[in-house]
C-alpha angles and dihedrals in degrees: 000000000000121000090247090054090049091053091048090049090053091050091049091049090049091051091050094045091053094044089239118151128209086252091056091047092048091055091049094053098034099249135116120262089244090056092051091049090049096050091048092048094045094036089227104149122155112212089250092053091046090052091050092050093046091049091050088054093046093248136116124230088245091056092049091049091049092050090048091051091051091055094044116122115252116252095040120150116280128186119234131197090257 
């Protein structure tokens, strides 16, 4: 699973855990529900939009990245100094 997909999965789990719908999130960030659904489906978040979504969920980008890393599958690609 790509890192983008992992971040989206964390955001979806966070929405579900909080009982927040796409409609609720759309209102919080000033978008339509259709736009929220599209950016989640296409995984097309700008950093600004990601920050807005995280803020609406009471999370930081760093927390979301940390949660995504914890759910990453072992054996994923990792860059080395070489």
